[in-house]
Backbone of each chain as nested JSON, in Angstrom:
{
  "chains": [
    {"id": "A", "residues": [
      {"number": 1, "name": "MET", "atoms": {"N": [157.529, 90.578, 105.78], "CA": [156.699, 91.295, 106.759], "C": [156.974, 92.782, 106.716]}},
      {"number": 2, "name": "ALA", "atoms": {"N": [158.248, 93.134, 106.661], "CA": [158.578, 94.571, 106.589], "C": [158.111, 95.125, 105.254]}},
      {"number": 3, "name": "GLY", "atoms": {"N": [158.185, 94.283, 104.185], "CA": [157.714, 94.747, 102.882], "C": [156.243, 95.077, 102.905]}},
      {"number": 4, "name": "ILE", "atoms": {"N": [155.447, 94.203, 103.575], "CA": [153.998, 94.442, 103.629], "C": [153.712, 95.714, 104.409]}},
      {"number": 5, "name": "ALA", "atoms": {"N": [154.445, 95.913, 105.523], "CA": [154.199, 97.108, 106.346], "C": [154.536, 98.367, 105.558]}},
      {"number": 6, "name": "ASN", "atoms": {"N": [155.675, 98.29, 104.791], "CA": [156.032, 99.466, 103.996], "C": [154.97, 99.768, 102.961]}},
      {"number": 7, "name": "LYS", "atoms": {"N": [154.506, 98.7, 102.264], "CA": [153.492, 98.922, 101.229], "C": [152.206, 99.464, 101.847]}},
      {"number": 8, "name": "GLY", "atoms": {"N": [151.859, 98.946, 103.049], "CA": [150.646, 99.43, 103.705], "C": [150.738, 100.908, 104.019]}},
      {"number": 9, "name": "SER", "atoms": {"N": [151.891, 101.321, 104.586], "CA": [152.027, 102.739, 104.945], "C": [152.058, 103.606, 103.695]}},
      {"number": 10, "name": "ALA", "atoms": {"N": [152.685, 103.118, 102.597], "CA": [152.69, 103.9, 101.354], "C": [151.258, 104.067, 100.837]}},
      {"number": 11, "name": "LEU", "atoms": {"N": [150.468, 102.952, 100.931], "CA": [149.066, 103.006, 100.492], "C": [148.296, 104.057, 101.273]}},
      {"number": 12, "name": "VAL", "atoms": {"N": [148.505, 104.042, 102.61], "CA": [147.763, 104.988, 103.453], "C": [148.146, 106.414, 103.103]}},
      {"number": 13, "name": "SER", "atoms": {"N": [149.467, 106.645, 102.862], "CA": [149.88, 108.026, 102.575], "C": [149.334, 108.478, 101.229]}},
      {"number": 14, "name": "THR", "atoms": {"N": [149.314, 107.572, 100.212], "CA": [148.719, 107.987, 98.928], "C": [147.236, 108.273, 99.107]}},
      {"number": 15, "name": "LEU", "atoms": {"N": [146.559, 107.459, 99.941], "CA": [145.137, 107.685, 100.204], "C": [144.918, 109.073, 100.788]}},
      {"number": 16, "name": "MET", "atoms": {"N": [145.776, 109.43, 101.775], "CA": [145.595, 110.726, 102.425], "C": [145.829, 111.86, 101.436]}},
      {"number": 17, "name": "THR", "atoms": {"N": [146.879, 111.749, 100.604], "CA": [147.15, 112.84, 99.661], "C": [146.047, 112.94, 98.619]}},
      {"number": 18, "name": "GLN", "atoms": {"N": [145.449, 111.785, 98.249], "CA": [144.359, 111.853, 97.279], "C": [143.091, 112.389, 97.905]}},
      {"number": 19, "name": "ALA", "atoms": {"N": [142.896, 112.073, 99.199], "CA": [141.609, 112.396, 99.813], "C": [141.495, 113.876, 100.127]}},
      {"number": 20, "name": "LYS", "atoms": {"N": [142.633, 114.563, 100.362], "CA": [142.518, 115.954, 100.833], "C": [141.807, 116.868, 99.853]}},
      {"number": 21, "name": "PRO", "atoms": {"N": [142.186, 116.926, 98.551], "CA": [141.427, 117.829, 97.675], "C": [139.969, 117.406, 97.534]}},
      {"number": 22, "name": "ARG", "atoms": {"N": [139.725, 116.062, 97.526], "CA": [138.336, 115.614, 97.395], "C": [137.531, 116.009, 98.612]}},
      {"number": 23, "name": "PHE", "atoms": {"N": [138.144, 115.897, 99.79], "CA": [137.447, 116.314, 100.999], "C": [137.176, 117.807, 100.965]}},
      {"number": 24, "name": "ALA", "atoms": {"N": [138.147, 118.583, 100.408], "CA": [137.934, 120.026, 100.302], "C": [136.744, 120.334, 99.396]}},
      {"number": 25, "name": "THR", "atoms": {"N": [136.631, 119.581, 98.267], "CA": [135.46, 119.795, 97.396], "C": [134.182, 119.459, 98.128]}},
      {"number": 26, "name": "PHE", "atoms": {"N": [134.2, 118.322, 98.864], "CA": [133.007, 117.929, 99.614], "C": [132.614, 119.019, 100.59]}},
      {"number": 27, "name": "MET", "atoms": {"N": [133.613, 119.57, 101.312], "CA": [133.293, 120.593, 102.309], "C": [132.726, 121.834, 101.635]}},
      {"number": 28, "name": "LYS", "atoms": {"N": [133.246, 122.134, 100.407], "CA": [132.74, 123.334, 99.711], "C": [131.237, 123.226, 99.472]}},
      {"number": 29, "name": "TYR", "atoms": {"N": [130.776, 122.021, 99.104], "CA": [129.338, 121.861, 98.884], "C": [128.59, 121.666, 100.186]}},
      {"number": 30, "name": "ALA", "atoms": {"N": [129.228, 120.971, 101.132], "CA": [128.509, 120.647, 102.366], "C": [128.206, 121.901, 103.158]}},
      {"number": 31, "name": "VAL", "atoms": {"N": [129.131, 122.887, 103.139], "CA": [128.914, 124.089, 103.931], "C": [127.671, 124.819, 103.447]}},
      {"number": 32, "name": "VAL", "atoms": {"N": [127.386, 124.744, 102.132], "CA": [126.211, 125.452, 101.618], "C": [124.968, 124.595, 101.697]}},
      {"number": 33, "name": "GLU", "atoms": {"N": [125.105, 123.281, 101.41], "CA": [123.891, 122.489, 101.208], "C": [123.487, 121.674, 102.413]}},
      {"number": 34, "name": "LEU", "atoms": {"N": [124.483, 121.237, 103.235], "CA": [124.155, 120.223, 104.238], "C": [124.096, 120.758, 105.657]}},
      {"number": 35, "name": "THR", "atoms": {"N": [124.356, 122.067, 105.839], "CA": [124.454, 122.539, 107.221], "C": [123.112, 122.407, 107.926]}},
      {"number": 36, "name": "PRO", "atoms": {"N": [123.146, 122.046, 109.199], "CA": [121.896, 122.055, 109.963], "C": [121.368, 123.479, 110.062]}},
      {"number": 37, "name": "PRO", "atoms": {"N": [120.05, 123.634, 110.14], "CA": [119.489, 124.99, 110.18], "C": [119.837, 125.697, 111.48]}},
      {"number": 38, "name": "THR", "atoms": {"N": [120.23, 126.949, 111.388], "CA": [120.575, 127.746, 112.566], "C": [119.324, 128.443, 113.078]}},
      {"number": 39, "name": "PRO", "atoms": {"N": [119.347, 128.931, 114.329], "CA": [118.182, 129.679, 114.826], "C": [117.857, 130.899, 113.972]}},
      {"number": 40, "name": "ALA", "atoms": {"N": [118.846, 131.412, 113.216], "CA": [118.558, 132.561, 112.355], "C": [117.612, 132.181, 111.228]}},
      {"number": 41, "name": "ASP", "atoms": {"N": [117.523, 130.863, 110.945], "CA": [116.646, 130.439, 109.846], "C": [115.216, 130.246, 110.287]}},
      {"number": 42, "name": "LEU", "atoms": {"N": [114.951, 130.39, 111.611], "CA": [113.609, 130.08, 112.101], "C": [112.49, 130.812, 111.364]}},
      {"number": 43, "name": "PRO", "atoms": {"N": [112.588, 132.15, 111.14], "CA": [111.483, 132.812, 110.421], "C": [111.281, 132.253, 109.022]}},
      {"number": 44, "name": "ALA", "atoms": {"N": [112.406, 131.932, 108.339], "CA": [112.27, 131.368, 106.993], "C": [111.563, 130.027, 107.045]}},
      {"number": 45, "name": "ILE", "atoms": {"N": [111.892, 129.231, 108.076], "CA": [111.25, 127.918, 108.212], "C": [109.76, 128.096, 108.472]}},
      {"number": 46, "name": "LYS", "atoms": {"N": [109.435, 129.035, 109.361], "CA": [108.015, 129.241, 109.673], "C": [107.258, 129.708, 108.443]}},
      {"number": 47, "name": "ASN", "atoms": {"N": [107.881, 130.657, 107.676], "CA": [107.229, 131.095, 106.444], "C": [107.01, 129.947, 105.492]}},
      {"number": 48, "name": "GLY", "atoms": {"N": [108.01, 129.079, 105.38], "CA": [107.874, 127.948, 104.479], "C": [106.709, 127.063, 104.862]}},
      {"number": 49, "name": "ILE", "atoms": {"N": [106.578, 126.777, 106.167], "CA": [105.481, 125.905, 106.626], "C": [104.147, 126.578, 106.353]}},
      {"number": 50, "name": "VAL", "atoms": {"N": [104.089, 127.908, 106.642], "CA": [102.826, 128.62, 106.429], "C": [102.439, 128.582, 104.957]}},
      {"number": 51, "name": "LYS", "atoms": {"N": [103.46, 128.795, 104.11], "CA": [103.166, 128.785, 102.667], "C": [102.656, 127.421, 102.222]}},
      {"number": 52, "name": "LEU", "atoms": {"N": [103.297, 126.345, 102.768], "CA": [102.873, 124.985, 102.428], "C": [101.408, 124.774, 102.818]}},
      {"number": 53, "name": "VAL", "atoms": {"N": [101.098, 125.115, 104.093], "CA": [99.747, 124.842, 104.602], "C": [98.721, 125.655, 103.83]}},
      {"number": 54, "name": "SER", "atoms": {"N": [99.024, 126.961, 103.598], "CA": [98.039, 127.796, 102.888], "C": [97.889, 127.334, 101.449]}},
      {"number": 55, "name": "GLY", "atoms": {"N": [99.001, 126.928, 100.833], "CA": [98.886, 126.414, 99.476], "C": [98.045, 125.159, 99.412]}},
      {"number": 56, "name": "ALA", "atoms": {"N": [98.2, 124.284, 100.439], "CA": [97.384, 123.07, 100.45], "C": [95.92, 123.42, 100.65]}},
      {"number": 57, "name": "ARG", "atoms": {"N": [95.66, 124.436, 101.51], "CA": [94.273, 124.762, 101.831], "C": [93.571, 125.449, 100.665]}},
      {"number": 58, "name": "THR", "atoms": {"N": [94.253, 126.434, 100.024], "CA": [93.56, 127.199, 98.984], "C": [93.421, 126.406, 97.697]}},
      {"number": 59, "name": "GLY", "atoms": {"N": [94.111, 125.305, 97.571], "CA": [93.99, 124.547, 96.336], "C": [94.975, 125.0, 95.274]}},
      {"number": 60, "name": "ALA", "atoms": {"N": [96.033, 125.739, 95.689], "CA": [97.02, 126.188, 94.702], "C": [97.824, 125.023, 94.164]}},
      {"number": 61, "name": "TRP", "atoms": {"N": [97.762, 123.883, 94.884], "CA": [98.539, 122.751, 94.407], "C": [97.966, 122.163, 93.133]}},
      {"number": 62, "name": "LYS", "atoms": {"N": [96.714, 122.488, 92.824], "CA": [96.149, 121.956, 91.581], "C": [96.711, 122.678, 90.367]}},
      {"number": 63, "name": "ASN", "atoms": {"N": [97.316, 123.869, 90.6], "CA": [97.817, 124.635, 89.465], "C": [99.275, 124.361, 89.172]}},
      {"number": 64, "name": "LEU", "atoms": {"N": [99.875, 123.395, 89.879], "CA": [101.276, 123.079, 89.61], "C": [101.365, 122.267, 88.343]}},
      {"number": 65, "name": "THR", "atoms": {"N": [102.512, 122.398, 87.666], "CA": [102.731, 121.498, 86.539], "C": [103.086, 120.117, 87.084]}},
      {"number": 66, "name": "VAL", "atoms": {"N": [102.907, 119.114, 86.24], "CA": [103.211, 117.743, 86.67], "C": [104.686, 117.63, 87.019]}},
      {"number": 67, "name": "CYS", "atoms": {"N": [105.526, 118.344, 86.265], "CA": [106.967, 118.287, 86.535], "C": [107.257, 118.804, 87.933]}},
      {"number": 68, "name": "GLU", "atoms": {"N": [106.668, 119.968, 88.277], "CA": [106.919, 120.533, 89.606], "C": [106.386, 119.614, 90.699]}},
      {"number": 69, "name": "ALA", "atoms": {"N": [105.165, 119.07, 90.446], "CA": [104.578, 118.199, 91.453], "C": [105.441, 116.96, 91.664]}},
      {"number": 70, "name": "TRP", "atoms": {"N": [105.965, 116.416, 90.573], "CA": [106.821, 115.237, 90.684], "C": [108.088, 115.562, 91.462]}},
      {"number": 71, "name": "LEU", "atoms": {"N": [108.696, 116.724, 91.18], "CA": [109.898, 117.105, 91.915], "C": [109.595, 117.275, 93.399]}},
      {"number": 72, "name": "ASN", "atoms": {"N": [108.453, 117.923, 93.697], "CA": [108.089, 118.087, 95.103], "C": [107.894, 116.742, 95.787]}},
      {"number": 73, "name": "THR", "atoms": {"N": [107.279, 115.798, 95.042], "CA": [107.083, 114.469, 95.633], "C": [108.413, 113.811, 95.944]}},
      {"number": 74, "name": "LEU", "atoms": {"N": [109.359, 113.912, 95.0], "CA": [110.659, 113.281, 95.215], "C": [111.368, 113.88, 96.415]}},
      {"number": 75, "name": "VAL", "atoms": {"N": [111.322, 115.213, 96.531], "CA": [112.005, 115.857, 97.648], "C": [111.356, 115.45, 98.965]}},
      {"number": 76, "name": "THR", "atoms": {"N": [110.001, 115.393, 98.977], "CA": [109.322, 114.978, 100.215], "C": [109.707, 113.556, 100.594]}},
      {"number": 77, "name": "MET", "atoms": {"N": [109.736, 112.679, 99.575], "CA": [110.117, 111.299, 99.868], "C": [111.521, 111.235, 100.44]}},
      {"number": 78, "name": "GLU", "atoms": {"N": [112.453, 112.015, 99.869], "CA": [113.822, 111.99, 100.355], "C": [113.899, 112.468, 101.795]}},
      {"number": 79, "name": "VAL", "atoms": {"N": [113.121, 113.515, 102.125], "CA": [113.144, 114.006, 103.491], "C": [112.608, 112.942, 104.433]}},
      {"number": 80, "name": "CYS", "atoms": {"N": [111.555, 112.198, 104.001], "CA": [111.011, 111.159, 104.874], "C": [111.99, 109.999, 105.033]}},
      {"number": 81, "name": "PHE", "atoms": {"N": [112.789, 109.708, 103.978], "CA": [113.698, 108.562, 104.077], "C": [114.765, 108.78, 105.122]}},
      {"number": 82, "name": "TRP", "atoms": {"N": [115.082, 110.057, 105.453], "CA": [116.108, 110.297, 106.465], "C": [115.678, 109.754, 107.819]}},
      {"number": 83, "name": "PHE", "atoms": {"N": [114.336, 109.657, 108.037], "CA": [113.866, 109.082, 109.289], "C": [114.339, 107.644, 109.412]}},
      {"number": 84, "name": "TYR", "atoms": {"N": [114.26, 106.898, 108.289], "CA": [114.636, 105.486, 108.35], "C": [116.138, 105.328, 108.472]}},
      {"number": 85, "name": "VAL", "atoms": {"N": [116.899, 106.27, 107.861], "CA": [118.353, 106.241, 108.053], "C": [118.678, 106.434, 109.528]}},
      {"number": 86, "name": "GLY", "atoms": {"N": [117.974, 107.408, 110.155], "CA": [118.181, 107.622, 111.576], "C": [117.809, 106.406, 112.389]}},
      {"number": 87, "name": "GLU", "atoms": {"N": [116.745, 105.705, 111.974], "CA": [116.332, 104.527, 112.722], "C": [117.399, 103.445, 112.639]}},
      {"number": 88, "name": "CYS", "atoms": {"N": [118.004, 103.279, 111.46], "CA": [119.078, 102.291, 111.328], "C": [120.241, 102.644, 112.246]}},
      {"number": 89, "name": "ILE", "atoms": {"N": [120.531, 103.961, 112.356], "CA": [121.625, 104.373, 113.235], "C": [121.264, 104.103, 114.681]}},
      {"number": 90, "name": "GLY", "atoms": {"N": [119.985, 104.359, 115.035], "CA": [119.583, 104.201, 116.424], "C": [119.553, 102.754, 116.849]}},
      {"number": 91, "name": "LYS", "atoms": {"N": [119.099, 101.873, 115.948], "CA": [119.041, 100.48, 116.366], "C": [120.365, 99.779, 116.156]}},
      {"number": 92, "name": "ARG", "atoms": {"N": [121.333, 100.462, 115.537], "CA": [122.702, 99.979, 115.381], "C": [122.758, 98.656, 114.635]}},
      {"number": 93, "name": "HIS", "atoms": {"N": [121.802, 98.443, 113.697], "CA": [121.833, 97.262, 112.867], "C": [121.195, 97.661, 111.563]}},
      {"number": 94, "name": "LEU", "atoms": {"N": [121.614, 97.083, 110.468], "CA": [121.158, 97.616, 109.183], "C": [119.737, 97.182, 108.852]}},
      {"number": 95, "name": "VAL", "atoms": {"N": [119.493, 95.864, 108.843], "CA": [118.168, 95.368, 108.474], "C": [117.55, 94.74, 109.705]}},
      {"number": 96, "name": "GLY", "atoms": {"N": [116.523, 95.334, 110.232], "CA": [115.82, 94.744, 111.353], "C": [116.55, 94.935, 112.654]}},
      {"number": 97, "name": "TYR", "atoms": {"N": [115.867, 94.574, 113.721], "CA": [116.405, 94.746, 115.059], "C": [117.104, 93.475, 115.494]}},
      {"number": 98, "name": "LYS", "atoms": {"N": [118.236, 93.628, 116.134], "CA": [118.994, 92.464, 116.601], "C": [118.831, 92.385, 118.106]}},
      {"number": 99, "name": "VAL", "atoms": {"N": [118.04, 91.405, 118.567], "CA": [117.859, 91.266, 120.005], "C": [118.539, 89.992, 120.459]}}
    ]},
    {"id": "B", "residues": [
      {"number": 1, "name": "MET", "atoms": {"N": [140.404, 114.511, 87.59], "CA": [138.955, 114.647, 87.64], "C": [138.536, 115.683, 86.621]}},
      {"number": 2, "name": "ALA", "atoms": {"N": [137.953, 115.213, 85.498], "CA": [137.553, 116.16, 84.46], "C": [136.078, 116.482, 84.55]}},
      {"number": 3, "name": "ILE", "atoms": {"N": [135.393, 115.954, 85.583], "CA": [133.949, 116.21, 85.682], "C": [133.751, 117.621, 86.179]}},
      {"number": 4, "name": "GLU", "atoms": {"N": [132.828, 118.365, 85.535], "CA": [132.563, 119.748, 85.918], "C": [131.416, 119.748, 86.922]}},
      {"number": 5, "name": "LEU", "atoms": {"N": [131.748, 120.029, 88.182], "CA": [130.693, 120.11, 89.19], "C": [130.169, 121.534, 89.23]}},
      {"number": 6, "name": "GLY", "atoms": {"N": [128.83, 121.674, 89.292], "CA": [128.247, 123.006, 89.269], "C": [128.412, 123.721, 90.581]}},
      {"number": 7, "name": "ALA", "atoms": {"N": [127.803, 124.896, 90.656], "CA": [127.85, 125.686, 91.883], "C": [126.993, 125.016, 92.943]}},
      {"number": 8, "name": "PRO", "atoms": {"N": [127.334, 125.197, 94.224], "CA": [126.502, 124.589, 95.269], "C": [125.115, 125.21, 95.296]}},
      {"number": 9, "name": "VAL", "atoms": {"N": [124.13, 124.374, 95.525], "CA": [122.734, 124.813, 95.514], "C": [122.373, 125.334, 96.89]}},
      {"number": 10, "name": "ARG", "atoms": {"N": [121.656, 126.452, 96.942], "CA": [121.209, 126.944, 98.248], "C": [119.919, 126.192, 98.606]}},
      {"number": 11, "name": "VAL", "atoms": {"N": [120.06, 125.191, 99.456], "CA": [118.895, 124.391, 99.84], "C": [118.054, 125.201, 100.801]}},
      {"number": 12, "name": "SER", "atoms": {"N": [116.728, 125.147, 100.63], "CA": [115.861, 125.951, 101.485], "C": [115.978, 125.497, 102.923]}},
      {"number": 13, "name": "PRO", "atoms": {"N": [115.895, 126.443, 103.88], "CA": [116.056, 126.069, 105.292], "C": [114.994, 125.088, 105.756]}},
      {"number": 14, "name": "LEU", "atoms": {"N": [113.792, 125.167, 105.153], "CA": [112.741, 124.243, 105.57], "C": [113.15, 122.811, 105.262]}},
      {"number": 15, "name": "ILE", "atoms": {"N": [113.736, 122.61, 104.068], "CA": [114.133, 121.252, 103.691], "C": [115.269, 120.771, 104.579]}},
      {"number": 16, "name": "ARG", "atoms": {"N": [116.223, 121.665, 104.866], "CA": [117.345, 121.254, 105.72], "C": [116.854, 120.924, 107.114]}},
      {"number": 17, "name": "PHE", "atoms": {"N": [115.931, 121.776, 107.619], "CA": [115.361, 121.536, 108.939], "C": [114.637, 120.195, 108.956]}},
      {"number": 18, "name": "GLY", "atoms": {"N": [113.852, 119.93, 107.878], "CA": [113.137, 118.657, 107.803], "C": [114.092, 117.478, 107.81]}},
      {"number": 19, "name": "ARG", "atoms": {"N": [115.158, 117.553, 107.021], "CA": [116.085, 116.423, 106.93], "C": [116.742, 116.143, 108.264]}},
      {"number": 20, "name": "TRP", "atoms": {"N": [117.299, 117.189, 108.883], "CA": [118.017, 116.958, 110.138], "C": [117.068, 116.539, 111.256]}},
      {"number": 21, "name": "SER", "atoms": {"N": [115.853, 117.125, 111.268], "CA": [114.938, 116.75, 112.347], "C": [114.471, 115.316, 112.17]}},
      {"number": 22, "name": "PHE", "atoms": {"N": [114.212, 114.897, 110.907], "CA": [113.795, 113.518, 110.703], "C": [114.913, 112.562, 111.078]}},
      {"number": 23, "name": "LEU", "atoms": {"N": [116.179, 112.953, 110.761], "CA": [117.315, 112.113, 111.124], "C": [117.395, 111.944, 112.632]}},
      {"number": 24, "name": "GLY", "atoms": {"N": [117.284, 113.068, 113.363], "CA": [117.362, 112.98, 114.817], "C": [116.224, 112.16, 115.404]}},
      {"number": 25, "name": "LEU", "atoms": {"N": [114.997, 112.41, 114.877], "CA": [113.859, 111.652, 115.386], "C": [114.023, 110.162, 115.11]}},
      {"number": 26, "name": "GLY", "atoms": {"N": [114.575, 109.85, 113.93], "CA": [114.789, 108.445, 113.593], "C": [115.774, 107.787, 114.534]}},
      {"number": 27, "name": "VAL", "atoms": {"N": [116.871, 108.494, 114.85], "CA": [117.859, 107.926, 115.767], "C": [117.206, 107.654, 117.125]}},
      {"number": 28, "name": "LEU", "atoms": {"N": [116.435, 108.651, 117.616], "CA": [115.793, 108.464, 118.922], "C": [114.814, 107.3, 118.884]}},
      {"number": 29, "name": "TYR", "atoms": {"N": [113.989, 107.249, 117.815], "CA": [113.002, 106.182, 117.746], "C": [113.672, 104.823, 117.643]}},
      {"number": 30, "name": "GLY", "atoms": {"N": [114.78, 104.751, 116.847], "CA": [115.476, 103.473, 116.708], "C": [116.017, 102.996, 118.036]}},
      {"number": 31, "name": "ALA", "atoms": {"N": [116.654, 103.9, 118.768], "CA": [117.217, 103.504, 120.059], "C": [116.109, 103.075, 121.02]}},
      {"number": 32, "name": "TYR", "atoms": {"N": [114.996, 103.845, 121.033], "CA": [113.9, 103.531, 121.959], "C": [113.286, 102.168, 121.636]}},
      {"number": 33, "name": "HIS", "atoms": {"N": [113.009, 101.925, 120.347], "CA": [112.366, 100.662, 119.963], "C": [113.311, 99.501, 120.214]}},
      {"number": 34, "name": "GLN", "atoms": {"N": [114.621, 99.704, 119.972], "CA": [115.599, 98.64, 120.205], "C": [115.614, 98.252, 121.67]}},
      {"number": 35, "name": "SER", "atoms": {"N": [115.601, 99.272, 122.557], "CA": [115.634, 98.944, 123.977], "C": [114.35, 98.226, 124.384]}},
      {"number": 36, "name": "ARG", "atoms": {"N": [113.201, 98.666, 123.805], "CA": [111.925, 98.028, 124.15], "C": [111.929, 96.565, 123.733]}},
      {"number": 37, "name": "LEU", "atoms": {"N": [112.379, 96.288, 122.49], "CA": [112.363, 94.917, 121.994], "C": [113.349, 94.03, 122.749]}},
      {"number": 38, "name": "SER", "atoms": {"N": [114.536, 94.584, 123.083], "CA": [115.518, 93.736, 123.77], "C": [115.029, 93.394, 125.175]}},
      {"number": 39, "name": "LYS", "atoms": {"N": [114.279, 94.356, 125.805], "CA": [113.736, 94.016, 127.135], "C": [112.707, 92.905, 127.004]}},
      {"number": 40, "name": "ARG", "atoms": {"N": [111.867, 92.988, 125.935], "CA": [110.862, 91.943, 125.75], "C": [111.54, 90.605, 125.504]}},
      {"number": 41, "name": "GLU", "atoms": {"N": [112.676, 90.628, 124.803], "CA": [113.335, 89.381, 124.422], "C": [113.889, 88.647, 125.626]}},
      {"number": 42, "name": "VAL", "atoms": {"N": [114.23, 89.363, 126.687], "CA": [114.757, 88.687, 127.875], "C": [113.731, 87.705, 128.411]}},
      {"number": 43, "name": "GLY", "atoms": {"N": [112.449, 88.154, 128.538], "CA": [111.401, 87.265, 129.012], "C": [111.174, 86.097, 128.067]}},
      {"number": 44, "name": "ILE", "atoms": {"N": [111.176, 86.389, 126.752], "CA": [110.929, 85.326, 125.776], "C": [112.02, 84.276, 125.85]}},
      {"number": 45, "name": "ARG", "atoms": {"N": [113.279, 84.745, 126.043], "CA": [114.377, 83.787, 126.096], "C": [114.227, 82.848, 127.282]}},
      {"number": 46, "name": "ALA", "atoms": {"N": [113.755, 83.384, 128.427], "CA": [113.587, 82.529, 129.602], "C": [112.548, 81.45, 129.316]}},
      {"number": 47, "name": "ILE", "atoms": {"N": [111.406, 81.858, 128.708], "CA": [110.342, 80.88, 128.43], "C": [110.841, 79.821, 127.464]}},
      {"number": 48, "name": "GLU", "atoms": {"N": [111.589, 80.272, 126.421], "CA": [112.087, 79.317, 125.431], "C": [113.056, 78.325, 126.082]}},
      {"number": 49, "name": "ALA", "atoms": {"N": [113.88, 78.81, 127.037], "CA": [114.824, 77.907, 127.696], "C": [114.071, 76.822, 128.452]}},
      {"number": 50, "name": "GLU", "atoms": {"N": [112.973, 77.229, 129.146], "CA": [112.181, 76.219, 129.859], "C": [111.619, 75.193, 128.898]}},
      {"number": 51, "name": "LYS", "atoms": {"N": [111.006, 75.71, 127.793], "CA": [110.388, 74.78, 126.836], "C": [111.432, 73.844, 126.257]}},
      {"number": 52, "name": "LYS", "atoms": {"N": [112.626, 74.373, 126.003], "CA": [113.684, 73.545, 125.418], "C": [114.052, 72.425, 126.373]}},
      {"number": 53, "name": "ALA", "atoms": {"N": [114.107, 72.73, 127.689], "CA": [114.45, 71.691, 128.655], "C": [113.42, 70.569, 128.598]}},
      {"number": 54, "name": "ILE", "atoms": {"N": [112.109, 70.957, 128.553], "CA": [111.056, 69.947, 128.516], "C": [111.182, 69.111, 127.24]}},
      {"number": 55, "name": "ARG", "atoms": {"N": [111.409, 69.831, 126.113], "CA": [111.508, 69.127, 124.825], "C": [112.679, 68.175, 124.815]}},
      {"number": 56, "name": "ASP", "atoms": {"N": [113.821, 68.618, 125.364], "CA": [115.009, 67.754, 125.374], "C": [114.765, 66.516, 126.207]}},
      {"number": 57, "name": "ALA", "atoms": {"N": [114.105, 66.707, 127.366], "CA": [113.834, 65.539, 128.229], "C": [112.942, 64.546, 127.492]}},
      {"number": 58, "name": "LYS", "atoms": {"N": [111.893, 65.071, 126.809], "CA": [110.984, 64.173, 126.097], "C": [111.708, 63.425, 124.983]}},
      {"number": 59, "name": "ALA", "atoms": {"N": [112.57, 64.136, 124.257], "CA": [113.296, 63.505, 123.146], "C": [114.228, 62.415, 123.669]}},
      {"number": 60, "name": "ALA", "atoms": {"N": [114.882, 62.684, 124.801], "CA": [115.798, 61.685, 125.349], "C": [115.021, 60.435, 125.754]}},
      {"number": 61, "name": "GLU", "atoms": {"N": [113.834, 60.667, 126.34], "CA": [113.031, 59.519, 126.776], "C": [112.599, 58.686, 125.574]}},
      {"number": 62, "name": "GLU", "atoms": {"N": [112.133, 59.389, 124.512], "CA": [111.692, 58.681, 123.3], "C": [112.828, 57.861, 122.721]}},
      {"number": 63, "name": "LYS", "atoms": {"N": [114.01, 58.458, 122.724], "CA": [115.162, 57.76, 122.135], "C": [115.459, 56.499, 122.933]}},
      {"number": 64, "name": "LYS", "atoms": {"N": [115.41, 56.631, 124.288], "CA": [115.71, 55.468, 125.123], "C": [114.711, 54.35, 124.831]}},
      {"number": 65, "name": "ARG", "atoms": {"N": [113.405, 54.749, 124.756], "CA": [112.375, 53.751, 124.51], "C": [112.578, 53.072, 123.168]}},
      {"number": 66, "name": "ALA", "atoms": {"N": [112.915, 53.851, 122.143], "CA": [113.111, 53.294, 120.794], "C": [114.275, 52.321, 120.807]}},
      {"number": 67, "name": "LEU", "atoms": {"N": [115.351, 52.684, 121.508], "CA": [116.511, 51.789, 121.573], "C": [116.136, 50.467, 122.228]}},
      {"number": 68, "name": "GLU", "atoms": {"N": [115.364, 50.564, 123.345], "CA": [114.989, 49.328, 124.04], "C": [114.139, 48.443, 123.142]}},
      {"number": 69, "name": "GLU", "atoms": {"N": [113.183, 49.07, 122.431], "CA": [112.309, 48.273, 121.555], "C": [113.113, 47.599, 120.458]}},
      {"number": 70, "name": "GLU", "atoms": {"N": [114.066, 48.358, 119.914], "CA": [114.889, 47.789, 118.84], "C": [115.696, 46.615, 119.353]}},
      {"number": 71, "name": "ALA", "atoms": {"N": [116.281, 46.802, 120.559], "CA": [117.098, 45.713, 121.113], "C": [116.23, 44.47, 121.301]}},
      {"number": 72, "name": "ARG", "atoms": {"N": [114.975, 44.693, 121.802], "CA": [114.072, 43.569, 122.018], "C": [113.728, 42.895, 120.699]}},
      {"number": 73, "name": "ALA", "atoms": {"N": [113.473, 43.692, 119.654], "CA": [113.111, 43.12, 118.35], "C": [114.263, 42.305, 117.8]}},
      {"number": 74, "name": "ILE", "atoms": {"N": [115.488, 42.817, 117.932], "CA": [116.649, 42.08, 117.413], "C": [116.808, 40.778, 118.181]}},
      {"number": 75, "name": "ALA", "atoms": {"N": [116.627, 40.859, 119.495], "CA": [116.771, 39.643, 120.292], "C": [115.73, 38.612, 119.874]}},
      {"number": 76, "name": "ASP", "atoms": {"N": [114.508, 39.101, 119.63], "CA": [113.457, 38.182, 119.186], "C": [113.817, 37.515, 117.88]}},
      {"number": 77, "name": "LEU", "atoms": {"N": [114.339, 38.295, 116.957], "CA": [114.649, 37.767, 115.625], "C": [115.792, 36.762, 115.69]}},
      {"number": 78, "name": "SER", "atoms": {"N": [116.803, 37.055, 116.572], "CA": [117.997, 36.208, 116.565], "C": [117.832, 34.993, 117.47]}},
      {"number": 79, "name": "SER", "atoms": {"N": [116.769, 34.957, 118.25], "CA": [116.6, 33.769, 119.112], "C": [116.118, 32.616, 118.24]}},
      {"number": 80, "name": "PRO", "atoms": {"N": [116.354, 31.372, 118.681], "CA": [115.934, 30.218, 117.844], "C": [114.418, 30.23, 117.699]}},
      {"number": 81, "name": "THR", "atoms": {"N": [113.96, 29.756, 116.545], "CA": [112.532, 29.817, 116.239], "C": [111.77, 28.933, 117.209]}},
      {"number": 82, "name": "LYS", "atoms": {"N": [110.677, 29.464, 117.714], "CA": [109.889, 28.675, 118.647], "C": [108.747, 28.067, 117.85]}},
      {"number": 83, "name": "LYS", "atoms": {"N": [109.029, 26.957, 117.211], "CA": [107.988, 26.354, 116.382], "C": [107.305, 25.273, 117.193]}}
    ]}
  ]
}
């Protein structure tokens, strides 16, 4: 029993020492890529929406290359999928609702 | 770790705003729909409990009747032949 407890604590300590540099790398990317938008970004967000709407209206989307259009589709799909991730979190069950 | 990870990408604020807002909306919608469905389920469970009681009573009655008929049939078979 004491042997198992010792091995468990050694495992946890190795996990912690291994995780710290990896967590630091994660934070390095997360600070740039994953941060929620601040109020300072509001004008940029509004410009982005305006550009999207005007591009859709004027027909500039027909002049995109297929590669660009495909990338835009993938990014849009990914943004929409976050809604379903949020729904799974809200209903607190992975597949379907548990009543 | 010999994998070379590139520089972090500056994601456009519109995309970040979209991701976080969709996540938040999803959480709210999930919680709201879950509460709505669980409230509906309370009523359904009550109705099902009633139906189950009726079904159980009917099944018990059928079983009793079947047992009596079987006992009667066995008694008929084992009684001396009425020729």
